[in-house]
Every structure is written in C-alpha cells, then in structure tokens.
N, C-alpha and C positions, 0 to 999 in steps of 0.2 A: 430713233432706235440706234443703239450702239452697233458699231461695225462688228461682224462676227469674228474677225481675226484679232480683235482686241482682247487683252487679258480680262478675265472675269472680275478681278479685283479692282477694276478701274472706277468703281462707284465712289463718290465722295461722302456717301452717307455714313459708313462706319467711322472714318476719321473725324467727321463732324460730331457724331454722337460721343466719341471718345473725348474730344476736346470739351464738349459740354459736360461730360462726366467729371472731368478734372475740376471744372468750375464749381461743381456741386459736391466735391470731395474735400476732406481735410487735407491740407491746411488752407484751402481756398476760401474765398469770402462767403460763400453760401454753404460751406461744408459742415459748419457747426450745427446747423438746423436741418439740413437736407441731404445728409450723407447717404441715406437710403435711396434718394433720387439719383445720386451719382452712381450707385451700384446698379440701379435699374437701367440707366442710360448705357453704362458700360456693358451690361449683359445684352442689351438690345444690339449694340454694335458687334459684339462677339457672335451673337446668334446669326446676324446677317452674314457675317464672314463664313461661319460654319455651313450655312445653307448654300452660299456661293461656291465655296471650295469643296463642298461635299465631304469634308473631313475636319477633324479637330487637329490643328497643328500650331506649333510655335517654334521660334528659333531656339537652338540648343543653348545659346547664350542667356536666354531667359530662364533656363532650368535651374541653375544655381541660385539665382535671385529668388525664385519661387520656393526652392527647398529651404534655404537659410532663413527666409522671412517666415515660413511656416514654423520652423524650429524656434525662432526667436519669439514668435507670438505664443507658441505653446509653453515655452519656458516662462514667459512673462505672466501668463495666466496662472500657471502652476505655482510659481514662487510667490506672487502677490497673495494668492489664496492661502498659501502655507504660512505666511507671516501676518495675515490678517489685514492686508491693505486692499482698498477697493480696486476692482478690475472691471473691465467692460468687454465681455466676450463678443458683443455685437460689433464693437469697433474693430476688433481683431478680424472677425469674419468679413466685415465690409472691406477692410484693407486688403486681405488676401483675395477676395472676390474680384475687386477692381483690377488689381495687378495681374491676376490670371487672365481676365478679359482683355487687358491691354496687350498681354503677350500673344493672344490669339489674333487680335486686330493687326498688330504690328508684325505678324509672321510673314506678310507679303511686303516685299521691298517697295512696291508702288504705293500701298496704303501707308507704310511708314513714312515715305517721302511726302505724301499728301498731308499727313498729320504734322510732320515737322514744319512744313511751310505754313500750315494753319497756325501753329503755335507761335512761330516767329512773327507772322503777320499780325496776330492779335496783340502780341506784346508790343510791337512797334506802334500799332494804332492807339493802345492805351497810353504809351509814353508820349505820343504826339498830343493826345488830349490833355495829359498832365502838364505839358509845356504851355498849352493855351490857357489852362486854368490858372497856372502859376503867374502868367503874365497878367491875366485879368485881376487876380488877387492883388498883385503888386500895384495895379492901377486903381484898386478900390472898387472894382466892378464885378467881382465874382458872384455868380448866381447859383444858389443851392437848388438843384432841380427837385430832389426829394431825398428822404432818408429812410432807413429801415434798420431793424435790430438784427445783428448777425448771430446772436446767441451769447455773445460776450460783451460787445460794444455796439454803439450806434454807428452805422456807416452813412456818410453823406455822398451823394452823387453830385459833383460840381459840373457846371457847364464846361464843355459840351457833353462829356461822358466819362468823368474822372472819379472813380471810387476813392474815398478818403476816410481814413480812420485815425483819430488822434490828431494832435497839433503840438507845436513847440514854439517857443519864443525865438524869433530871429530879428536881431537889431530892434528890439522893443515892439515887434509886431507878432501877434499870435498867428502862426502860419500853419495851414493844414498839411498833413503828411499824405503822400500818395501811397495808397495801399493796393491799387490795381486788382489783380486776381487774388491776392493774399488776404488772409483774415487779419493781418496786421502788416505794417510797411516793411518789416524785415523780410517777410516771405516774398514780397514783390521784388526786393533786392535780389533774392535768389533766382526768381524767374527771369529777371532781366539779364543777370550774369549768365544764366544757362542759355538763353536765347542768343546772346552775343557769341558764345563759343560754339553753339550748335549750328549757326547760320551757314558756315562754310561746308557743313556736311549735307545740308538740305537745299541749298540754293546758291545764288550769286550775291555775296555781301556787297553793300554799297557804303561809301563813306558817310553819306547823310544818315543812313540807318544807324551806324555806330554813334553818330552825334546824338540822334534821338534817344538811343538806349542810355547813353551817358547822362543826358539831361534828365531822363526819367528816373535814373538811379539817384541823382542829386535831389529830385523831388521827394524821394522816400525819406530822406534825412536819416538813413540807417547806417550806423557805424559798421556793423558786421557785414552788411551787404556791400558797402564800399570797399572794405578790406578784402573780402573774398573776390570781388570783381577785379581789383587790381592784381591780386596774386595770380588768378587764372589768365588774365589778359597778358601779364608779364610772361607767364609760361608759354602761351601761344605765340607771342611775338619773339621772345628772346631765348627761350630754353627748349622749345620743341625741336627735335631733330629733323633736319631736312634730308631728302634722299641724296642730293648732290650738293656738297658744300665743303669749302676748304677749312682746314683747321684754324687758320687765322681769323676767318670770318666768324666761325663758330665761337671762338674765344672772345671776339669783340662783342658779339651779341650777348654772351653770358655776362660780360662786365657791365654792359648797358642795362641788362635785366636786373643785376644785383643793385645797381644804383637806383633803378626805378622802384624796386621793392623797398629799399631803404627810405626813399622819399615818401612812399606810400605809408610806411610805418610811422614816420614823423607826422604826416598829415592826420593819420588815424588817431594819434595821441594828442596833438596840439591844435588841430583845426577848430575854428569856432563852430558851434552848433552840433556837428557830428563827431567831433573828437571826444575821446574818452574823458579827458580832463574837463571839457565843457559840459559833458553829460553828468559828470560827478557833481558839478555845481548845481545843476538843475534837479537831478534825481539821485541823490547820494544813496538813498535807501535801496533803490533798485540795483544800483551797481554793487553795493555791498552784499545784497542778497545773492546775486549771480556769482560773485567771487566766493561766497560761502559754500554754495551748492557745488561749484566746480572743485573746490578743495576737498569737499566730502567725497566726491567721485574719484578724485586722484588717490585719496587714502584707501578707498574701497578696492580700487584696482591693484594698488601695490600690496594690499593685504589679502588679495584673492578672496574678497568677501562674496558670499552667495546672495547678499542683499539683506537689508533690514530697514525697519521703519526709521525715517529721519526726523519726523515731526515738522518738516518744512513743506509748505504748500507747493512751491515751485521747484521741487527737487528733480524734475525730469527735463529741465531746460538744457538740452545738449546731451549727447550720448555719454560723454564722460560723467557729467553730473548724474545722469540716470543710472549709472552703475552703482551708486550708493544704495538706492532702494531695490534695484533689480539684479544686482550681482554681475560678476565678471562674465558669466556665460552669455548674458544678454548683450553685453558690449561686443563680445567675440562674434556671436552669430550675426548680429546686424552688420558688423564690419566685414565679415566674410561675404555677405550678400553683395557688397560693393567690390571687394578686392578679388575674389575668385574668378569671376568672368573677365575682369580687367587683365589679370595675369595670364589667363588662358587665351586671350585674344592675340592675334598676330601683331607684329610690330607696326605694320602699316595700317592696321585697322583697330587701333587701341584708342578709345575716346577718353584720354587721360583728363583733359580739361573739363569735359562735361561731368565726369564722375567726381572730379575735385570739387566742383561747385556744390553738388548735392551732398557729398560726404562731409566737407568742411562745415557746411551749414548746420547739419544735424549733429556733427561732432562737438561744435563749440557754441552754437548760437540759438538753436531751435529744438523743440521736442522731437525725438525720433519716433515716439509711439503715436500710432494712428495718423502719421503724415503720409497719407495714401498717395498723393500726387507726386511726392518725392520718388517713391519706388516705381510708380508708373513711368516717370520720366527717366529713371535709371534703365528700365527695359527699353525705352525709346532710344536712349543713347547707344546701346549696343545694337539695336536694329538699324539705326542710321549708319553705323560704322562698318557694317559688314559689306562685302562686295555686292554690287547691284546687278548681278548677271543671271538671276533666277527668273527674269522676265521671259516669256516664251519667245523663241527665236523667230517665229513666223511674223512678228511685228518688227521689221528691221529698223524702222524709224525710231522706235522707242529704245531698242537695244543700242543703236548708234548714239542717241542722246545720252543714255546712261553711261556708256563707255567713255564718252568725251568728258562727262561731268566727273566721273570717278578719277580720270587722269588729271583733270584740272585741279582738284582739291587734294590729291594724294600727296 
C-alpha cells in the first residue's frame, strides 16, 4: 500500500498507458492500423488521472496547443471539403482526443517526469537493440524474429527487438533501416533527437546514453533526422544561453557552434548513403518529388493561397509543402501551436531545443496532418520545462529531490 503522505499522482499506470498510446498513434509503427487503440489507451490514462485528482486539469501551456490544433484541424476539414479533396474527420478527432488526454495526464509534474523517463528509457533500449542488430547484420548473422504489416509497409523485427522498415544499399550490401517507434525511419530520427534534448529535463544524462542515441540515429540512415539532430545538439551545446557566462566564452561557443553546423551541412550534402547527393543517385524520383511539392508550398505561401488541389499524391510531406493544398491559414495555425506557448514561457523554462526538433521535422520533412505523437510530445515538452514545485510540501524528500534536480539542469 502506498504511504498516505505521498502524492496521489505517484502511480506509474497513466504514464505507461500514455506511452503505449503513442506507440499506437500516428506516426508510430502501429498507428496506421490501430490509431483507435491509441485513443482508447490515452483516454484510459486520462480517466485514471481524473479519478485520482478528482478534477479535470491541465497545464496552461497546453491550452494554446489544444486551441490552435483544434482550429487547424477545423480549417483543414473545411477547406478540403470546399475544394473537393479527401479528408478524414476520424483522424482529426483522434489527434485532438489523444493530445487532450496527454494534457490531462501531464498536468502533474510527477506524472510528466515519469512519462519523460519512460520515453527516454524506451528510446535508449530500442537504440541499443538496433546497435546489436546492426553488428549481427554486418557479421551475416541477423535473425528476423517476425514481420507484420503496418498499413503501408511490412515491418521486420530483427533480433533482439529492433523494428525495421525499408532498406538501402551500403557498400554493396542491402542494409535494413532502423525504424523503432516510427512508421518509417525518418520518424525514429525525430524521436531520437527529441530524447537527446529532453533527457536533461527529466533525468541525469550519461555519456554512454548519448553514444547509444547517436548510434541509433545512424542506424536509421535518415538524412533529415541526422540534419535536425545536429542542429538541435549544436544549439544545446553552443548557442543555448547559460545563466552565468562571460562574453568571451559565449562568443567562443558561438563560433564553435557555427563551425559544427557548417560541418553538418557538408556531411548532409556529401556523406555516403545518407547525404542528399548519395540519395539522389539511389532514388532521384523521390528527391525530385519532394523538391516539387516544397516549391509548390513556398509559392502558395508567398501568394497567400487558401489552398487548391495539386494533383500530387505526396503534397502533404512537410508543413510548407502542405500549404499548397491546405492554404496559408493551415500553415499559420499549426505553427502557432508550437510558437505561442514557447514565446509565453519564461526564459529559464523555455524548451527551445525540444520544440525545434518537432517543428523542424514537420516543417520540412514529415507530414503534419494526423501526426498525433508529435503534438503529444509538444505538450510533454512544456510540461517538463515548467518548475517542479507543485508537489505537496508534506513529502519533504520529494520536494528536496525536485528542487536539486531543477537547480542542476537550470
């Protein structure tokens, strides 16, 4: 039995259910076929929290996310119906339902911390499994445990527990790509980058953990994931303002960060396998298609288009590209869901890097529509970044640990 002086929100069940809900939500590996299961799990987590707290509550930072996402989904449904494009009201309702439930679960600092540690731990475990699978594959001993249909592609589970979707030629060898939680490897690149910058908010980062995350990112063979990872890590190390720092040291860090980003750009362009030039040799049609829809989106934004049919199948890959069929209001409303709570947050509790990972991913590389887990993690980022002093004062040990942890990572 739990001690009576412990906070009521100490149960691990809601964070566990929410973590499972993300695995069953788009764009996760099971989300294409079982999104309704993800909504049910999220609702169960929220219901337990409501029964425990005896009220419905969420952080004020989650409010603008919920409002602007509701507005963006309403516009999306209205505009696509107006110009005769297919729309999925169920997908929109599922997205809004899951992120609302996430806001309820993460309204407690303790539950938010538990969920954050679960997310980082699961990501580390999947990266460790990917490293083992890659080593076995290189030695010619990889075992496919089983495979299943995700709704778009077949996923293979490699020994010991590595989800893999797709493959690419590396030095003459067909190599599987690590997809992890994502429905394709690029999404796992986002999850890894998010875990890397979230770790300092929810726990005590370790050097070996960052090595595992970096190795897992390489196993995805994702150009966009690699580029975004480097940008946000460079921000965290070189550009993020420290509370006490001399001007000379700050300038030196900024110069080192600029050099790091320049090197990353060169690698993203010219590196074998993951570089854009290398990918253009392997799949020139895909690269040209992405460039085409991106250009259409830029034109739509500069012309303040309300959206029109493009006749292109993948015209929603990236928020900029999605502006062509959905119009500039869609671009604005989705962007405000990220930016308004970020601007409103205090300087010392502003999760810039976490928001950058999510926003850059859907801005440039992945579809923003129905990407439920992205917006749930956005709410989590603001939940983790707020001060952790709302735990009842009667449990002095917990308050002391929370205060020391906040000071350590501030």
